[in-house]
BANURO-358132 format. One line per 3 residues: number of its first residue (from 0); their letters; for each residue z, y, x negated of N, C-alpha, C, O, CB. Coordinates in pm, 1 decimal. Each point is the difference from the previous one (the first is absolute). Glycine has a CB too. Layout:
NUM> A> Z/Y/X/Z/Y/X/Z/Y/X/Z/Y/X/Z/Y/X  ...
END
This chain:
0> MFR> 11887.5/12030.2/-11818.7/50.2/-133.0/-59.4/63.5/-89.0/54.1/110.2/52.3/16.0/-106.7/47.1/-156.3  3.1/-226.1/190.2/140.6/-67.1/36.1/48.3/-101.0/-100.1/-93.5/-65.8/-45.5/38.6/91.0/284.0  134.0/-46.7/-270.7/110.7/-67.5/-67.4/141.3/-55.3/42.3/66.4/77.5/68.9/-182.8/52.1/-192.3
3> GAT> 158.9/-221.7/100.4/116.1/-48.4/3.7/-19.9/-107.1/132.5/-85.2/-9.4/88.3/216.9/236.9/-212.3  2.8/-309.0/87.3/5.6/-109.1/138.4/91.5/32.8/77.0/104.8/37.9/-52.3/-167.4/-221.7/-46.9  53.1/179.9/240.5/95.7/21.3/111.4/47.6/-97.4/87.6/-106.6/-14.0/59.9/13.5/194.2/-71.2
6> TIN> 159.8/-250.1/60.6/18.7/-82.7/105.7/8.4/67.9/135.9/70.9/95.7/31.2/34.2/-237.7/-192.0  -187.4/77.0/232.0/-14.0/82.5/100.8/44.1/-113.8/165.4/6.0/-122.7/-7.3/-228.4/305.4/-178.3  239.5/-127.9/277.0/59.8/-136.5/85.5/-157.2/52.8/122.9/-28.3/112.8/40.6/428.6/-150.5/-74.8
9> LDS> -462.8/-79.6/58.3/-87.6/0.2/96.1/30.9/-1.7/141.3/82.3/-86.8/29.0/-180.7/0.3/-192.9  53.2/162.4/268.1/136.9/-1.9/122.1/-108.3/-126.0/76.1/-95.8/-63.0/-44.6/251.6/393.7/98.3  -90.8/-329.4/72.4/-50.5/-141.7/96.4/-159.8/48.4/11.7/-93.5/-79.9/3.1/347.9/11.1/179.7
12> KGR> -266.5/193.6/-177.7/-168.5/13.8/71.2/-117.9/-10.6/-153.2/-120.8/22.0/9.7/214.6/201.5/247.0  -32.1/-256.6/-372.5/-57.1/26.5/-117.2/-29.7/98.6/-62.6/-88.1/10.1/-85.4/43.8/-146.3/143.5  124.1/224.3/-15.4/3.1/129.8/-96.8/96.6/36.1/-78.3/115.0/-34.6/27.3/-223.4/105.8/110.7
15> LAI> 79.0/9.6/-256.5/72.4/20.2/-126.0/5.1/127.5/-8.5/-102.3/60.2/32.3/43.0/-245.0/-143.9  173.3/260.7/68.1/3.3/150.8/-29.0/-51.3/25.4/-123.8/30.3/-83.3/-85.5/155.1/118.8/214.3  -262.4/66.2/-167.0/-16.2/5.4/-156.2/84.5/94.7/-34.4/37.3/84.4/81.5/-261.7/-147.2/-105.5
18> PTR> 268.9/60.1/-113.9/131.2/71.4/-27.2/-46.6/131.4/-1.6/-119.7/25.4/-12.9/245.9/-196.0/-119.9  -14.0/281.7/148.6/-22.2/132.8/19.1/-60.5/40.9/-131.4/-79.7/93.5/-7.3/266.5/-57.3/179.1  -156.8/-91.4/-252.8/-86.0/83.8/-143.7/-168.6/-18.1/-11.8/-80.1/74.7/-56.1/311.9/-134.6/-98.6
21> YRD> -254.4/-58.7/223.5/-150.0/19.1/40.6/-47.5/51.8/110.7/-120.4/25.7/0.0/108.4/-180.2/-107.6  76.0/177.9/206.1/-66.2/52.3/140.1/-50.9/127.0/-18.1/-107.1/18.4/57.8/257.2/-135.9/83.1  -105.8/211.1/-203.9/-68.2/149.1/-57.7/-143.3/-8.5/-35.1/-96.6/51.8/56.0/312.1/11.7/-162.7
24> SLL> -209.0/-145.9/-6.3/-136.1/-8.5/-64.9/-125.0/-59.5/72.8/-118.5/30.5/-13.9/259.9/-48.6/-176.2  -60.0/-112.4/304.0/-98.9/-82.3/72.4/-50.7/106.9/86.5/-123.0/4.0/2.0/231.5/-243.9/-8.2  -30.1/356.2/101.7/-27.2/67.5/102.2/-114.8/99.9/-102.7/-117.2/5.0/37.5/378.5/-35.8/149.5
27> DEC> -228.6/90.6/-287.3/-97.7/62.6/-70.9/-124.2/-37.0/-36.8/-101.5/68.6/12.5/266.0/-6.4/-62.3  -156.7/-168.0/5.4/-135.3/-74.8/-87.1/-81.8/-67.6/91.2/-116.3/-26.9/-29.8/239.5/-24.9/-177.8  -67.8/17.3/330.5/-64.2/-47.5/106.0/22.7/-24.1/120.2/-36.2/-97.7/65.5/-16.8/48.8/-205.8
30> EGQ> 144.3/182.6/188.0/24.5/-0.8/146.9/119.7/-116.6/51.3/58.7/7.2/107.9/-328.8/76.8/-87.4  288.2/-177.0/-109.7/56.3/-117.9/64.1/-74.4/-115.1/6.9/47.0/-110.6/26.8/61.3/251.0/87.8  -259.8/-109.1/-145.8/-59.8/-118.8/39.6/-21.4/-79.1/-126.9/-37.1/46.4/-107.8/-70.1/57.3/313.0
33> LVC> 145.3/-271.6/-168.4/-11.1/-72.0/-103.6/-98.1/-138.7/17.9/-65.0/-10.6/104.0/301.1/122.9/-158.3  -242.7/-195.0/-27.6/-57.7/-144.2/0.2/45.4/-84.6/-40.1/-2.4/7.7/-122.9/-134.2/54.2/118.2  195.1/-173.1/48.0/33.3/-104.6/-28.8/-87.9/-130.8/-9.1/-65.3/-35.2/98.2/236.2/160.7/-21.7
36> TID> -172.7/-197.4/-194.0/-85.5/-157.1/18.7/66.1/-82.2/-106.1/96.4/22.7/-73.1/-352.9/60.5/145.7  181.9/-177.9/-60.3/86.8/-93.2/-123.3/-18.7/-2.1/-122.2/-105.2/54.2/-33.8/118.5/-179.1/163.3  58.9/75.7/-224.4/-34.7/-4.7/-149.7/-63.8/-144.8/-22.5/59.0/-100.4/40.0/145.4/269.8/-117.8
39> LHQ> -313.6/-175.1/19.4/-78.4/-118.5/-37.1/81.6/-65.3/-89.4/7.6/-116.6/38.6/-225.4/208.3/-8.2  274.3/-77.7/-117.2/74.4/-99.1/-126.6/127.1/-9.5/27.1/58.4/-85.1/-67.1/-189.3/149.0/-115.7  206.2/5.4/272.8/150.6/-8.0/51.0/55.5/-13.0/123.9/-40.7/59.7/99.6/42.7/47.9/-252.8
42> PCL> 96.9/-189.5/150.0/48.0/17.9/164.8/60.3/118.9/52.9/115.6/-6.0/41.8/-72.4/-210.1/-56.8  -113.2/332.0/18.5/75.7/142.7/33.3/-107.8/65.9/61.0/-106.3/-62.0/-2.2/277.4/89.3/-191.7  -170.3/124.2/268.2/-93.1/62.7/64.5/-6.0/92.3/-63.4/102.3/28.5/-62.3/-88.1/-98.5/244.6
45> LLY> -112.7/143.3/-194.2/-50.5/132.6/-75.5/5.8/104.8/100.5/-35.4/-32.6/113.3/-125.8/-80.6/-275.8  202.0/242.2/141.1/22.1/116.0/110.6/-46.8/104.0/-85.0/59.1/30.5/-103.6/150.1/-105.7/252.4  -324.1/136.8/-105.1/-67.1/118.1/-29.4/10.0/147.6/55.1/-36.7/24.7/114.9/-80.0/-204.8/-151.9
48> PLP> 156.0/256.7/-28.6/-53.2/130.2/86.4/-159.2/16.6/34.9/-76.9/-24.4/-93.1/273.9/142.1/-27.1  -254.6/-77.8/248.1/-94.1/-6.6/18.6/-104.1/31.5/-102.1/-88.9/-78.1/-33.8/195.3/93.0/222.9  -85.9/123.5/-242.5/-102.4/4.0/-109.1/-17.7/-108.5/-134.0/-102.2/-3.7/-68.6/143.4/241.8/147.9
51> EWE> 56.3/-308.2/-97.4/23.2/-52.2/-126.7/-91.5/-166.6/81.5/-78.3/-65.6/-68.9/380.3/236.1/-78.3  -277.9/-199.8/257.5/-83.9/-103.2/69.9/-138.1/25.2/-8.5/-78.8/-84.4/-42.9/249.0/47.5/191.0  -212.4/178.7/-98.9/-179.5/7.5/-0.3/-41.3/-26.6/-124.9/-109.7/-55.0/-8.6/77.0/230.8/171.2
54> KIE> 104.8/-145.9/-286.1/-41.2/-35.0/-124.7/-74.6/-118.8/-1.4/-118.9/-13.6/-28.8/296.5/122.9/-53.1  -71.8/-218.7/126.0/-13.3/-133.0/-24.9/-97.8/-68.0/91.5/-67.2/-101.8/-16.9/291.2/109.7/-67.6  -213.5/83.5/195.9/-139.9/-47.2/115.7/-129.3/38.3/-85.7/-92.1/-81.0/-10.5/214.1/152.1/275.1
57> QKL> -127.1/65.3/-330.7/-121.1/52.7/-48.9/-56.4/-124.6/-145.9/-117.9/-12.3/-33.2/216.3/321.3/124.9  14.2/-383.6/-154.6/-13.1/-72.2/-104.2/-70.3/-148.7/118.2/-113.8/-46.3/-8.9/354.8/182.7/-214.2  -166.1/-167.9/292.7/-30.7/-119.1/59.8/-142.1/-20.8/59.2/-67.9/-102.6/-0.8/303.3/105.8/38.6
60> SRL> -269.9/144.5/24.4/-128.4/12.8/58.8/-123.0/-17.5/-87.8/-113.5/-29.0/37.9/230.7/170.9/108.5  -71.8/-117.5/-278.9/-114.9/-52.7/-168.4/-19.6/-111.5/2.6/-111.1/-33.8/-40.8/186.2/154.7/-127.4  12.4/-222.4/212.1/19.2/-188.8/-12.9/-109.2/9.4/72.7/-37.6/92.2/72.4/296.1/-214.0/-72.7
63> SSM> -319.5/-5.7/-29.8/-126.0/-70.9/83.6/67.3/-96.0/93.5/97.1/-72.6/-21.4/-280.6/78.8/-173.3  98.5/11.8/321.7/67.2/-54.4/89.7/-113.5/-180.0/-22.5/12.4/-103.3/65.8/99.4/400.2/126.3  -168.3/-280.2/-258.1/-98.3/-143.7/-24.6/56.3/-57.2/-142.7/-83.5/-71.6/-55.2/-170.5/167.9/181.3
66> NPA> 375.6/-81.1/-198.0/41.7/-74.4/-90.8/131.4/-35.7/55.6/72.1/89.9/43.3/-207.9/5.8/-228.7  173.2/-216.6/188.4/133.0/-80.8/91.2/129.4/40.9/-69.1/103.1/2.5/67.2/-237.7/-233.9/-1.5  137.4/265.4/-201.8/162.9/82.8/-26.4/5.4/113.1/50.2/100.9/38.1/59.5/-58.2/-117.0/-256.7
69> ERR> -160.2/160.4/181.2/39.9/152.0/27.5/10.0/-1.7/143.8/96.8/64.8/39.7/-217.2/56.0/-236.4  53.4/-172.6/284.2/4.4/-50.6/146.5/129.1/-3.7/42.4/52.8/64.8/90.5/-239.9/-197.0/-110.7  229.1/58.3/-46.2/138.9/-82.2/33.7/96.9/105.7/-33.2/96.0/3.0/76.9/-161.5/-258.4/-138.7
72> VQR> 65.8/345.4/-35.0/125.5/106.9/-17.3/-41.0/98.3/71.2/82.1/91.3/-8.1/-2.0/-134.1/-208.9  -172.8/70.7/287.4/-60.0/84.2/85.7/69.3/-28.3/133.2/64.2/86.2/60.0/-284.5/-75.8/-192.4  199.9/-167.0/186.1/51.7/-22.3/112.1/145.4/-30.0/10.3/51.9/-10.7/111.1/-264.8/-47.7/-73.0
75> LLL> 295.8/41.2/-170.4/140.8/-9.9/-2.3/59.1/153.8/3.2/109.6/20.6/52.1/-122.6/-259.8/-188.1  -43.4/317.8/93.7/57.5/136.1/-37.3/-9.7/80.2/123.4/99.8/62.8/35.5/-167.6/-69.9/-281.4  -40.2/12.3/315.3/-66.3/92.1/62.8/40.2/-93.0/125.9/18.4/73.9/96.7/-219.5/58.3/-269.4
78> GHA> 223.1/-280.1/209.0/11.9/-46.6/134.2/142.6/-4.2/1.7/35.2/-90.1/76.1/-251.0/-41.4/-40.9  291.5/177.6/-75.2/154.2/-10.6/-37.1/44.2/142.1/24.0/106.6/36.3/49.6/-116.4/-230.2/-238.0  -101.7/276.9/139.6/74.0/148.0/22.5/30.5/71.2/107.5/-99.2/6.2/72.5/10.9/10.4/-229.7
81> SEC> 170.3/34.7/197.3/103.4/52.2/98.1/46.5/117.8/-1.5/80.9/37.7/-84.9/-26.0/-217.0/86.1  -103.5/257.8/99.5/38.5/177.3/-19.8/156.3/-2.9/56.7/28.8/-58.7/104.3/-306.1/194.7/-40.8  375.4/-64.8/-145.7/125.1/24.4/42.8/36.6/180.2/-27.2/-27.9/76.0/-92.7/91.3/-368.6/32.9
84> QLD> -5.5/306.8/160.7/35.1/143.2/7.9/157.2/44.2/25.6/71.3/-29.8/95.8/-312.8/41.0/-8.7  273.6/70.7/-204.9/139.4/9.0/-0.1/20.5/79.4/148.7/-67.0/88.2/53.7/106.7/-84.7/-346.2  69.0/-66.6/329.6/83.3/94.6/122.7/58.0/92.6/-34.9/1.4/47.0/-113.8/42.2/-194.5/224.3
87> SAG> 30.9/198.5/15.9/111.6/126.8/-23.5/94.0/-66.3/-73.8/71.4/71.6/-70.2/-89.2/67.4/283.3  34.2/-242.0/-215.6/118.5/-55.3/-40.3/25.1/-58.8/-145.1/104.0/-42.0/-50.9/-108.3/7.0/284.0  -148.3/47.6/-292.4/2.9/-22.0/-124.0/-77.7/-177.6/-0.3/-27.5/-64.5/-101.2/277.1/269.6/44.3
90> RVL> -264.3/-236.9/161.7/-15.4/-155.2/-42.7/-150.5/-28.1/32.0/-67.8/79.8/64.5/326.7/-164.9/-4.6  -301.1/-18.5/-102.8/-139.0/-72.2/8.1/4.8/-140.0/38.3/70.4/-87.0/-51.4/-147.3/230.5/-118.5  -24.1/-158.7/287.6/-1.2/-161.9/69.2/-81.2/-55.6/-106.6/-85.2/60.7/-64.9/86.8/-33.5/344.6
93> IAN> 43.5/-185.1/-294.8/-79.9/-52.8/-88.5/-37.6/-95.8/100.4/88.7/-45.9/72.0/4.1/97.5/-310.0  -222.8/-91.5/254.1/-63.6/-91.8/81.8/63.2/-148.6/-15.0/27.9/-44.1/-111.5/-240.3/196.3/92.2  227.4/-205.5/104.2/68.8/-143.8/22.5/-76.2/-74.5/-111.4/54.5/-52.5/-97.1/-1.0/50.9/375.2
96> TLR> -187.6/3.2/-252.6/-82.1/-117.9/-110.1/10.3/50.1/-142.8/-32.6/-75.9/-91.3/-160.2/6.9/265.6  234.1/186.3/-198.5/24.3/33.1/-137.3/149.8/-50.4/-57.0/13.7/-50.1/-111.6/-179.4/258.4/157.4  272.1/-187.5/45.7/120.1/-44.5/-20.5/23.2/-142.8/-10.3/95.2/-52.1/-57.9/-48.4/242.3/155.9
99> QHA> -151.8/-256.1/-30.5/-16.7/-152.7/-14.9/-31.4/-46.9/-119.0/52.6/-99.7/-49.5/-115.4/94.1/247.7  -31.5/79.4/-255.5/-71.9/-4.1/-128.3/85.0/-33.1/-70.3/13.7/-117.4/-34.2/-162.3/259.0/53.8  259.1/-4.8/-74.5/76.4/30.4/-82.8/149.6/-83.1/24.3/97.6/-11.1/-74.3/-248.9/239.6/53.2
102> LLV> 129.2/-271.5/133.1/131.0/-63.5/67.3/157.3/107.2/-23.3/111.3/-28.6/-44.3/-245.7/-252.3/-21.6  76.3/407.9/119.0/77.5/92.4/17.1/87.0/-35.8/126.4/-54.6/-17.3/109.0/-107.2/173.5/-231.0  316.8/-168.6/103.3/68.8/-21.5/110.3/91.6/99.9/15.4/-32.0/70.1/95.9/-3.9/-288.9/-108.5
105> KEV> 128.8/252.8/-36.8/123.2/111.4/5.2/14.0/75.7/-109.1/-2.4/118.9/31.7/124.0/-251.1/94.0  -106.9/114.1/-249.4/11.3/46.3/-113.0/-133.1/20.5/-53.6/-80.2/-93.0/9.3/292.6/-3.4/-28.1  -243.8/194.9/-30.8/-129.0/35.4/-53.6/13.1/109.0/-122.6/61.4/106.6/-5.4/-163.5/-158.1/248.4
108> MLV> 30.6/-8.3/-326.9/-14.4/103.3/-204.4/-100.7/59.3/87.9/-73.4/-51.5/84.4/96.7/-108.5/-391.7  -8.2/287.9/265.1/-104.3/110.4/-23.1/-7.8/48.2/-113.1/67.2/97.2/-34.7/-48.0/-41.0/220.2  -118.1/-128.0/-275.1/-10.3/47.8/-131.8/-134.1/120.7/-42.0/-120.3/-4.1/25.7/240.0/-255.0/-65.9
111> GQF> -61.5/331.1/-11.7/-85.2/129.5/-42.7/-113.0/-42.6/-88.9/48.8/-66.7/-91.2/154.5/222.0/97.4  -331.1/-145.5/-18.5/-97.9/-52.9/-100.4/-93.5/112.2/-37.0/-119.5/-28.9/6.1/131.0/-207.5/86.7  19.0/355.6/-129.1/-65.7/118.5/-32.0/-59.3/55.9/140.6/61.0/85.4/64.3/-114.5/-169.0/-318.7
114> NRF> -89.0/20.2/303.4/-54.0/73.6/142.9/32.1/-105.0/94.4/-83.0/-8.7/90.5/-125.1/155.8/-174.1  286.7/-214.6/88.2/0.9/-101.5/110.9/167.8/-44.5/-21.2/79.0/33.4/-88.3/-378.3/-131.0/85.0  315.0/18.0/109.8/108.8/-91.1/27.4/-24.5/-139.8/32.6/-85.1/-38.3/80.3/179.5/226.6/-13.2
117> ELW> -7.9/-269.1/-140.1/-6.3/-130.7/31.3/127.0/-67.4/91.0/112.4/-12.0/-48.8/-254.8/15.1/-172.7  116.0/-36.9/332.3/102.2/-66.3/39.5/-9.0/-142.6/17.8/-98.8/-69.8/23.1/144.7/264.5/60.3  106.7/-233.2/-102.3/53.4/-133.8/-43.5/96.4/-41.9/120.0/52.9/80.7/76.4/-66.8/-30.2/-348.1
120> SEE> 27.5/-179.8/276.2/136.1/-52.3/34.7/83.7/-3.1/-84.9/-31.2/-46.8/-109.5/-47.0/-62.4/237.1  199.9/153.6/-106.8/104.7/18.4/-126.0/-8.9/-130.7/-115.4/-29.2/4.1/-119.5/210.7/130.9/304.5  -149.5/-233.3/-110.8/-19.9/-169.2/-45.1/-133.9/26.4/-89.5/25.2/10.8/-120.0/74.7/-172.5/367.4
123> AWY> -213.7/172.1/-217.9/-111.2/-21.1/-75.5/-8.8/89.9/-123.1/-44.0/-40.6/-107.6/-60.2/-33.9/313.7  154.8/216.7/-181.8/21.4/124.9/-58.3/66.3/-88.3/-148.9/-67.2/-20.9/-101.0/115.6/231.8/356.5  83.2/-248.9/-238.2/84.0/-23.4/-109.8/-31.8/-84.9/-84.8/16.8/10.2/-121.5/122.7/45.4/235.8
126> QQV> -216.9/-200.0/-20.6/-48.5/-88.2/-55.5/-141.7/29.7/-124.4/-18.0/-71.4/-98.6/135.3/-35.1/339.9  -197.0/218.3/-206.3/-102.9/29.8/-62.0/48.3/73.2/-116.0/-64.3/-18.8/-103.2/-75.0/9.8/299.0  272.4/115.7/-203.5/48.6/53.0/-77.4/97.5/-108.1/-104.9/33.7/41.1/-111.1/-75.2/169.9/289.5
129> KDD> 67.7/-301.8/-147.5/40.8/-123.5/-93.9/-122.4/-24.0/-56.6/0.7/50.1/-112.5/183.3/-163.7/240.2  -309.0/50.5/-98.7/-63.8/-61.0/-33.1/-84.6/91.6/-87.7/-68.5/-52.9/-87.6/113.9/-106.5/268.1  -47.2/299.2/-164.5/-81.9/72.8/-86.3/93.5/28.5/-118.4/-52.4/16.0/-110.2/-102.3/84.9/296.9
132> IEA> 298.1/-92.3/-173.8/93.0/26.4/-116.0/-25.0/-123.8/-94.5/-3.1/25.4/-120.4/192.7/112.3/263.3  -208.2/-271.8/-102.4/5.7/-132.3/-57.8/-153.1/-5.3/-71.9/-30.2/-60.2/-103.0/215.6/-60.7/299.1  -258.9/190.2/-122.4/-176.2/9.5/-96.0/42.4/51.0/-73.9/11.1/-61.6/-106.0/-201.0/87.9/220.1
135> EQS> 237.1/105.0/-109.7/-21.9/104.3/-113.4/72.5/-53.0/-120.3/-47.6/7.3/-113.3/31.7/196.8/271.6  160.1/-270.4/-124.0/76.8/-44.6/-114.3/-71.0/-141.9/-50.7/26.9/-36.7/-114.4/207.6/160.0/209.5  -311.7/-193.1/-25.6/-25.3/-129.7/-93.6/-126.2/43.7/-67.6/-42.5/-79.3/-84.1/147.7/-120.5/236.8
138> AKS> -181.5/321.6/-131.3/-113.1/36.0/-19.0/-119.7/-99.7/-99.3/-36.4/3.4/-117.5/188.4/222.7/168.9  -184.4/-307.5/63.5/-99.5/-108.0/-50.7/-99.7/80.2/32.2/-80.4/-54.4/-75.7/174.0/-178.4/106.5  -161.2/324.7/23.0/-126.8/43.2/29.6/39.5/128.4/-111.8/107.3/52.9/-28.9/-190.0/-150.4/323.0
141> PLS> -88.9/123.9/-350.8/13.0/97.1/-103.2/-5.8/124.0/118.9/-36.8/-3.4/117.4/-88.8/-126.9/-372.0  176.1/234.6/174.1/7.6/153.4/44.9/-176.0/48.7/3.3/-93.9/-29.8/-73.8/379.2/88.1/-65.1  -275.4/24.0/253.5/-129.1/56.4/25.7/13.6/133.1/-117.6/99.1/67.5/-27.9/-134.7/-154.0/328.3
144> ERL> -109.5/93.2/-356.4/-6.8/130.2/-90.5/86.5/127.6/44.6/60.8/68.6/-82.1/-299.0/-147.3/32.7  237.9/106.0/199.7/48.4/108.2/68.6/167.2/-13.1/-46.8/70.9/89.5/-45.9/-276.9/-88.0/266.1  239.3/-133.2/-194.1/167.6/-3.0/-57.0/15.9/-29.3/-83.8/122.6/-5.9/-9.0/-43.5/-27.3/134.1
147> QDF> -130.8/-2.7/-232.5/13.8/-0.2/-149.4/27.9/141.1/-26.8/76.0/10.8/-96.2/-233.9/-206.1/41.2  126.1/298.0/101.9/28.7/120.8/-36.0/73.3/86.9/60.1/24.4/116.4/-31.4/-181.6/-156.2/-44.5  204.0/-44.4/196.3/134.2/62.9/94.3/124.5/-5.4/-72.7/24.2/-94.7/-74.8/-116.0/13.5/290.1
150> SL> 191.7/199.9/-193.9/123.3/0.2/-10.6/81.5/98.1/85.4/-30.5/105.6/55.4/-31.3/-190.4/-263.3  188.9/6.4/198.8/92.5/91.5/114.1/104.6/61.9/-104.9/89.1/75.5/38.9/-100.6/-245.1/209.9
END
């Protein structure tokens, strides 16, 4: 399980070093094989261990290529999917097209989200956190049934 937000610097070649606390589990779980793709709803990237990504691919394969909305999701997620290999220094190379999509330049936020990571530009991440907190404080939208029973 991945959790927490960590600032990481992207090097000049587009590589980022995965924090050491995640490396062993990534090597054990997927031999360092990862897949990175775009997020459909946020200006960030999604980085999955290969076995987790394969579950997504199975779900995508069950969508209809004849339905325009389903085909669009397939095209965006699969079309942008890029395999990444954890190197001996614990780094992964993020494809240039993906870096451009998420506006990743130097400071990147690696955000654990259970079975995957989100990769954000530092500026976009802090703006998203601010927006999320403001949305929760204004509470204009009703809570979902699951959130109504959720407590910390």
